[in-house]
N, CA, C and O atoms as a GROMACS GRO file, in nm:
protein
  360
    1MET      N    1   0.076  -0.116  -0.005
    1MET     CA    2  -0.003  -0.009   0.007
    1MET      C    3   0.091   0.126   0.002
    1MET      O    4   0.208   0.125   0.039
    2GLY      N    5   0.026   0.239  -0.046
    2GLY     CA    6   0.102   0.352  -0.042
    2GLY      C    7   0.141   0.423   0.098
    2GLY      O    8   0.087   0.390   0.204
    3ARG      N    9   0.226   0.512   0.090
    3ARG     CA   10   0.263   0.588   0.202
    3ARG      C   11   0.162   0.683   0.234
    3ARG      O   12   0.086   0.725   0.146
    4GLU      N   13   0.155   0.724   0.367
    4GLU     CA   14   0.055   0.851   0.370
    4GLU      C   15   0.156   0.967   0.356
    4GLU      O   16   0.276   0.958   0.384
    5PRO      N   17   0.094   1.078   0.307
    5PRO     CA   18   0.187   1.183   0.254
    5PRO      C   19   0.222   1.273   0.379
    5PRO      O   20   0.149   1.300   0.474
    6ASP      N   21   0.350   1.310   0.356
    6ASP     CA   22   0.420   1.394   0.474
    6ASP      C   23   0.387   1.556   0.453
    6ASP      O   24   0.440   1.638   0.378
    7GLU      N   25   0.287   1.568   0.545
    7GLU     CA   26   0.240   1.726   0.536
    7GLU      C   27   0.352   1.820   0.540
    7GLU      O   28   0.349   1.919   0.466
    8ALA      N   29   0.453   1.799   0.620
    8ALA     CA   30   0.570   1.906   0.619
    8ALA      C   31   0.629   1.920   0.485
    8ALA      O   32   0.657   2.030   0.439
    9ILE      N   33   0.648   1.801   0.419
    9ILE     CA   34   0.716   1.814   0.272
    9ILE      C   35   0.614   1.901   0.174
    9ILE      O   36   0.654   1.988   0.096
   10TYR      N   37   0.486   1.866   0.188
   10TYR     CA   38   0.386   1.933   0.102
   10TYR      C   39   0.407   2.096   0.131
   10TYR      O   40   0.423   2.179   0.041
   11ALA      N   41   0.405   2.124   0.266
   11ALA     CA   42   0.418   2.253   0.302
   11ALA      C   43   0.538   2.324   0.260
   11ALA      O   44   0.534   2.445   0.235
   12ALA      N   45   0.639   2.258   0.252
   12ALA     CA   46   0.765   2.323   0.208
   12ALA      C   47   0.771   2.336   0.053
   12ALA      O   48   0.834   2.427  -0.001
   13LEU      N   49   0.707   2.246  -0.011
   13LEU     CA   50   0.702   2.255  -0.155
   13LEU      C   51   0.602   2.359  -0.208
   13LEU      O   52   0.612   2.414  -0.318
   14ALA      N   53   0.495   2.384  -0.113
   14ALA     CA   54   0.408   2.501  -0.165
   14ALA      C   55   0.475   2.622  -0.182
   14ALA      O   56   0.445   2.692  -0.278
   15ASN      N   57   0.575   2.665  -0.090
   15ASN     CA   58   0.645   2.780  -0.118
   15ASN      C   59   0.786   2.784  -0.173
   15ASN      O   60   0.859   2.882  -0.156
   16GLN      N   61   0.829   2.660  -0.249
   16GLN     CA   62   0.953   2.641  -0.285
   16GLN      C   63   1.023   2.748  -0.367
   16GLN      O   64   1.144   2.763  -0.355
   17SER      N   65   0.944   2.828  -0.456
   17SER     CA   66   0.986   2.917  -0.544
   17SER      C   67   0.999   3.049  -0.471
   17SER      O   68   1.063   3.141  -0.522
   18LEU      N   69   0.947   3.061  -0.365
   18LEU     CA   70   0.953   3.198  -0.296
   18LEU      C   71   1.088   3.236  -0.244
   18LEU      O   72   1.153   3.162  -0.170
   19ARG      N   73   1.128   3.352  -0.283
   19ARG     CA   74   1.272   3.370  -0.221
   19ARG      C   75   1.253   3.489  -0.113
   19ARG      O   76   1.348   3.558  -0.076
   20ARG      N   77   1.135   3.504  -0.070
   20ARG     CA   78   1.110   3.583   0.062
   20ARG      C   79   0.962   3.540   0.104
   20ARG      O   80   0.870   3.513   0.026
   21PRO      N   81   0.958   3.539   0.229
   21PRO     CA   82   0.828   3.496   0.298
   21PRO      C   83   0.720   3.608   0.256
   21PRO      O   84   0.757   3.724   0.238
   22PHE      N   85   0.595   3.575   0.241
   22PHE     CA   86   0.475   3.667   0.218
   22PHE      C   87   0.471   3.746   0.355
   22PHE      O   88   0.470   3.694   0.466
   23ALA      N   89   0.469   3.886   0.325
   23ALA     CA   90   0.425   3.974   0.437
   23ALA      C   91   0.288   3.942   0.493
   23ALA      O   92   0.202   3.890   0.421
   24PRO      N   93   0.268   3.970   0.609
   24PRO     CA   94   0.144   3.926   0.672
   24PRO      C   95   0.028   3.967   0.622
   24PRO      O   96  -0.074   3.903   0.647
   25VAL      N   97   0.025   4.083   0.543
   25VAL     CA   98  -0.108   4.119   0.467
   25VAL      C   99  -0.111   4.045   0.343
   25VAL      O  100  -0.223   4.026   0.294
   26GLU      N  101  -0.007   3.999   0.279
   26GLU     CA  102  -0.003   3.920   0.168
   26GLU      C  103  -0.046   3.788   0.191
   26GLU      O  104  -0.103   3.724   0.103
   27ARG      N  105  -0.021   3.737   0.320
   27ARG     CA  106  -0.057   3.592   0.360
   27ARG      C  107  -0.211   3.608   0.390
   27ARG      O  108  -0.285   3.513   0.366
   28SER      N  109  -0.260   3.719   0.440
   28SER     CA  110  -0.406   3.730   0.470
   28SER      C  111  -0.472   3.725   0.350
   28SER      O  112  -0.574   3.656   0.350
   29LEU      N  113  -0.434   3.790   0.227
   29LEU     CA  114  -0.506   3.792   0.112
   29LEU      C  115  -0.504   3.642   0.047
   29LEU      O  116  -0.603   3.591  -0.006
   30ALA      N  117  -0.371   3.577   0.059
   30ALA     CA  118  -0.370   3.454  -0.011
   30ALA      C  119  -0.466   3.351   0.053
   30ALA      O  120  -0.532   3.271  -0.013
   31ASP      N  121  -0.467   3.363   0.188
   31ASP     CA  122  -0.546   3.277   0.279
   31ASP      C  123  -0.715   3.300   0.231
   31ASP      O  124  -0.798   3.211   0.208
   32ALA      N  125  -0.732   3.441   0.226
   32ALA     CA  126  -0.877   3.470   0.178
   32ALA      C  127  -0.911   3.401   0.044
   32ALA      O  128  -1.013   3.334   0.026
   33LEU      N  129  -0.817   3.424  -0.046
   33LEU     CA  130  -0.827   3.376  -0.176
   33LEU      C  131  -0.848   3.222  -0.180
   33LEU      O  132  -0.937   3.167  -0.244
   34ASP      N  133  -0.755   3.161  -0.104
   34ASP     CA  134  -0.778   3.014  -0.074
   34ASP      C  135  -0.912   2.973  -0.047
   34ASP      O  136  -0.966   2.879  -0.105
   35ALA      N  137  -0.967   3.048   0.047
   35ALA     CA  138  -1.090   2.996   0.114
   35ALA      C  139  -1.211   3.030   0.005
   35ALA      O  140  -1.307   2.955  -0.012
   36ILE      N  141  -1.194   3.144  -0.060
   36ILE     CA  142  -1.304   3.154  -0.156
   36ILE      C  143  -1.310   3.088  -0.274
   36ILE      O  144  -1.417   3.052  -0.325
   37PHE      N  145  -1.187   3.066  -0.329
   37PHE     CA  146  -1.178   2.962  -0.437
   37PHE      C  147  -1.228   2.821  -0.398
   37PHE      O  148  -1.294   2.752  -0.476
   38ALA      N  149  -1.192   2.777  -0.261
   38ALA     CA  150  -1.247   2.659  -0.220
   38ALA      C  151  -1.386   2.632  -0.220
   38ALA      O  152  -1.438   2.520  -0.226
   39ARG      N  153  -1.447   2.750  -0.212
   39ARG     CA  154  -1.597   2.741  -0.203
   39ARG      C  155  -1.651   2.740  -0.344
   39ARG      O  156  -1.772   2.756  -0.363
   40GLY      N  157  -1.563   2.722  -0.447
   40GLY     CA  158  -1.603   2.733  -0.584
   40GLY      C  159  -1.624   2.850  -0.662
   40GLY      O  160  -1.659   2.839  -0.779
   41GLU      N  161  -1.603   2.973  -0.602
   41GLU     CA  162  -1.596   3.083  -0.656
   41GLU      C  163  -1.481   3.105  -0.751
   41GLU      O  164  -1.366   3.081  -0.715
   42HIS      N  165  -1.511   3.149  -0.868
   42HIS     CA  166  -1.398   3.172  -0.977
   42HIS      C  167  -1.412   3.298  -1.049
   42HIS      O  168  -1.316   3.350  -1.106
   43ASP      N  169  -1.528   3.348  -1.048
   43ASP     CA  170  -1.553   3.495  -1.106
   43ASP      C  171  -1.504   3.593  -1.029
   43ASP      O  172  -1.533   3.602  -0.910
   44PHE      N  173  -1.427   3.672  -1.088
   44PHE     CA  174  -1.333   3.772  -1.001
   44PHE      C  175  -1.415   3.867  -0.959
   44PHE      O  176  -1.380   3.923  -0.855
   45ASP      N  177  -1.543   3.914  -1.024
   45ASP     CA  178  -1.617   4.010  -0.949
   45ASP      C  179  -1.673   3.956  -0.820
   45ASP      O  180  -1.673   4.028  -0.720
   46THR      N  181  -1.722   3.828  -0.817
   46THR     CA  182  -1.755   3.768  -0.692
   46THR      C  183  -1.651   3.755  -0.593
   46THR      O  184  -1.672   3.776  -0.473
   47VAL      N  185  -1.518   3.715  -0.650
   47VAL     CA  186  -1.410   3.726  -0.553
   47VAL      C  187  -1.373   3.843  -0.504
   47VAL      O  188  -1.324   3.842  -0.391
   48ALA      N  189  -1.386   3.959  -0.568
   48ALA     CA  190  -1.376   4.093  -0.516
   48ALA      C  191  -1.460   4.119  -0.415
   48ALA      O  192  -1.415   4.162  -0.309
   49LYS      N  193  -1.622   4.092  -0.436
   49LYS     CA  194  -1.692   4.117  -0.342
   49LYS      C  195  -1.670   4.041  -0.207
   49LYS      O  196  -1.686   4.093  -0.097
   50ALA      N  197  -1.632   3.917  -0.228
   50ALA     CA  198  -1.610   3.835  -0.101
   50ALA      C  199  -1.489   3.886  -0.039
   50ALA      O  200  -1.490   3.870   0.083
   51LEU      N  201  -1.381   3.944  -0.088
   51LEU     CA  202  -1.276   4.001  -0.034
   51LEU      C  203  -1.338   4.134   0.049
   51LEU      O  204  -1.296   4.160   0.162
   52GLN      N  205  -1.414   4.195   0.000
   52GLN     CA  206  -1.461   4.323   0.048
   52GLN      C  207  -1.558   4.294   0.171
   52GLN      O  208  -1.566   4.364   0.272
   53ALA      N  209  -1.626   4.185   0.148
   53ALA     CA  210  -1.736   4.150   0.256
   53ALA      C  211  -1.646   4.100   0.400
   53ALA      O  212  -1.675   4.123   0.517
   54ALA      N  213  -1.538   4.033   0.351
   54ALA     CA  214  -1.449   3.966   0.460
   54ALA      C  215  -1.358   4.088   0.519
   54ALA      O  216  -1.291   4.069   0.620
   55GLY      N  217  -1.359   4.197   0.460
   55GLY     CA  218  -1.265   4.303   0.534
   55GLY      C  219  -1.129   4.275   0.504
   55GLY      O  220  -1.047   4.327   0.579
   56VAL      N  221  -1.086   4.201   0.408
   56VAL     CA  222  -0.951   4.179   0.373
   56VAL      C  223  -0.888   4.315   0.345
   56VAL      O  224  -0.955   4.397   0.281
   57GLU      N  225  -0.761   4.348   0.388
   57GLU     CA  226  -0.676   4.444   0.374
   57GLU      C  227  -0.614   4.430   0.252
   57GLU      O  228  -0.586   4.318   0.210
   58ARG      N  229  -0.582   4.553   0.176
   58ARG     CA  230  -0.511   4.536   0.051
   58ARG      C  231  -0.361   4.536   0.092
   58ARG      O  232  -0.314   4.611   0.178
   59PRO      N  233  -0.287   4.438   0.015
   59PRO     CA  234  -0.135   4.448   0.045
   59PRO      C  235  -0.068   4.578   0.024
   59PRO      O  236   0.034   4.605   0.088
   60SER      N  237  -0.127   4.674  -0.075
   60SER     CA  238  -0.046   4.795  -0.088
   60SER      C  239  -0.082   4.898   0.011
   60SER      O  240  -0.027   5.007   0.012
   61GLY      N  241  -0.187   4.860   0.106
   61GLY     CA  242  -0.211   4.961   0.212
   61GLY      C  243  -0.318   5.072   0.165
   61GLY      O  244  -0.364   5.151   0.247
   62GLN      N  245  -0.356   5.073   0.029
   62GLN     CA  246  -0.454   5.171  -0.008
   62GLN      C  247  -0.582   5.133   0.050
   62GLN      O  248  -0.608   5.018   0.085
   63ALA      N  249  -0.669   5.240   0.061
   63ALA     CA  250  -0.796   5.205   0.117
   63ALA      C  251  -0.902   5.217  -0.009
   63ALA      O  252  -0.881   5.276  -0.115
   64GLY      N  253  -1.009   5.152   0.028
   64GLY     CA  254  -1.124   5.166  -0.090
   64GLY      C  255  -1.167   5.035  -0.099
   64GLY      O  256  -1.102   4.944  -0.049
   65PRO      N  257  -1.292   5.013  -0.170
   65PRO     CA  258  -1.341   4.886  -0.189
   65PRO      C  259  -1.267   4.792  -0.288
   65PRO      O  260  -1.211   4.841  -0.386
   66TRP      N  261  -1.266   4.664  -0.266
   66TRP     CA  262  -1.229   4.565  -0.363
   66TRP      C  263  -1.317   4.567  -0.484
   66TRP      O  264  -1.440   4.567  -0.478
   67THR      N  265  -1.245   4.569  -0.600
   67THR     CA  266  -1.307   4.572  -0.720
   67THR      C  267  -1.221   4.472  -0.807
   67THR      O  268  -1.111   4.435  -0.765
   68VAL      N  269  -1.266   4.431  -0.923
   68VAL     CA  270  -1.183   4.340  -1.011
   68VAL      C  271  -1.053   4.403  -1.050
   68VAL      O  272  -0.945   4.343  -1.056
   69GLN      N  273  -1.074   4.540  -1.079
   69GLN     CA  274  -0.966   4.607  -1.128
   69GLN      C  275  -0.837   4.616  -0.988
   69GLN      O  276  -0.714   4.602  -0.994
   70VAL      N  277  -0.914   4.640  -0.889
   70VAL     CA  278  -0.810   4.645  -0.768
   70VAL      C  279  -0.754   4.515  -0.744
   70VAL      O  280  -0.633   4.507  -0.720
   71LEU      N  281  -0.827   4.409  -0.748
   71LEU     CA  282  -0.778   4.281  -0.727
   71LEU      C  283  -0.650   4.241  -0.829
   71LEU      O  284  -0.544   4.185  -0.799
   72ASP      N  285  -0.696   4.291  -0.964
   72ASP     CA  286  -0.580   4.266  -1.062
   72ASP      C  287  -0.455   4.349  -1.023
   72ASP      O  288  -0.345   4.295  -1.039
   73GLU      N  289  -0.461   4.476  -0.973
   73GLU     CA  290  -0.359   4.559  -0.948
   73GLU      C  291  -0.290   4.494  -0.829
   73GLU      O  292  -0.168   4.481  -0.828
   74GLU      N  293  -0.364   4.454  -0.732
   74GLU     CA  294  -0.288   4.415  -0.605
   74GLU      C  295  -0.217   4.294  -0.626
   74GLU      O  296  -0.111   4.273  -0.568
   75LEU      N  297  -0.274   4.201  -0.716
   75LEU     CA  298  -0.210   4.077  -0.742
   75LEU      C  299  -0.082   4.099  -0.820
   75LEU      O  300   0.021   4.037  -0.796
   76MET      N  301  -0.094   4.200  -0.926
   76MET     CA  302   0.020   4.223  -1.007
   76MET      C  303   0.130   4.288  -0.931
   76MET      O  304   0.248   4.269  -0.960
   77ARG      N  305   0.085   4.374  -0.824
   77ARG     CA  306   0.179   4.443  -0.752
   77ARG      C  307   0.266   4.326  -0.665
   77ARG      O  308   0.388   4.316  -0.669
   78VAL      N  309   0.184   4.248  -0.592
   78VAL     CA  310   0.262   4.130  -0.514
   78VAL      C  311   0.348   4.039  -0.603
   78VAL      O  312   0.457   4.004  -0.558
   79ASN      N  313   0.312   3.999  -0.718
   79ASN     CA  314   0.373   3.923  -0.807
   79ASN      C  315   0.518   4.004  -0.846
   79ASN      O  316   0.630   3.954  -0.830
   80ALA      N  317   0.496   4.117  -0.893
   80ALA     CA  318   0.615   4.196  -0.935
   80ALA      C  319   0.722   4.204  -0.826
   80ALA      O  320   0.842   4.201  -0.853
   81SER      N  321   0.671   4.214  -0.691
   81SER     CA  322   0.752   4.224  -0.586
   81SER      C  323   0.832   4.083  -0.565
   81SER      O  324   0.954   4.073  -0.546
   82LEU      N  325   0.739   3.975  -0.571
   82LEU     CA  326   0.805   3.856  -0.559
   82LEU      C  327   0.909   3.821  -0.660
   82LEU      O  328   1.011   3.759  -0.630
   83ASP      N  329   0.880   3.864  -0.792
   83ASP     CA  330   0.960   3.839  -0.913
   83ASP      C  331   1.091   3.907  -0.892
   83ASP      O  332   1.197   3.853  -0.923
   84GLU      N  333   1.082   4.031  -0.836
   84GLU     CA  334   1.201   4.119  -0.811
   84GLU      C  335   1.297   4.065  -0.730
   84GLU      O  336   1.415   4.056  -0.766
   85VAL      N  337   1.253   4.025  -0.613
   85VAL     CA  338   1.331   3.934  -0.521
   85VAL      C  339   1.385   3.803  -0.583
   85VAL      O  340   1.503   3.772  -0.564
   86TYR      N  341   1.310   3.731  -0.651
   86TYR     CA  342   1.367   3.608  -0.730
   86TYR      C  343   1.469   3.639  -0.809
   86TYR      O  344   1.572   3.572  -0.802
   87ALA      N  345   1.458   3.739  -0.891
   87ALA     CA  346   1.548   3.782  -0.996
   87ALA      C  347   1.702   3.824  -0.923
   87ALA      O  348   1.811   3.804  -0.975
   88GLN      N  349   1.679   3.880  -0.806
   88GLN     CA  350   1.799   3.929  -0.739
   88GLN      C  351   1.876   3.820  -0.683
   88GLN      O  352   1.999   3.817  -0.678
   89ARG      N  353   1.786   3.719  -0.634
   89ARG     CA  354   1.848   3.600  -0.573
   89ARG      C  355   1.864   3.486  -0.644
   89ARG      O  356   1.908   3.390  -0.581
   90ALA      N  357   1.838   3.473  -0.768
   90ALA     CA  358   1.847   3.349  -0.849
   90ALA      C  359   1.977   3.307  -0.884
   90ALA      O  360   1.993   3.205  -0.951
   0.00000   0.00000   0.00000
């Protein structure tokens, strides 16, 4: 029979390409997105509304409601930051 999965290994692999840890506000957004997607939501308008309803803070620190455009901008900003660190340490 097969081996039981080693949760520590999976946890380590989940972040293997990160060259820096998520900031707490980035982690909160990631956790919120995981929960929203786990509920089967995939429409970004619905996702933005769910982030707004949950009171999730924007990683940029900017105030205002979550919209599809804001979600796109925030994700692009976080990804650009991670890419920059990755490029510097590759």
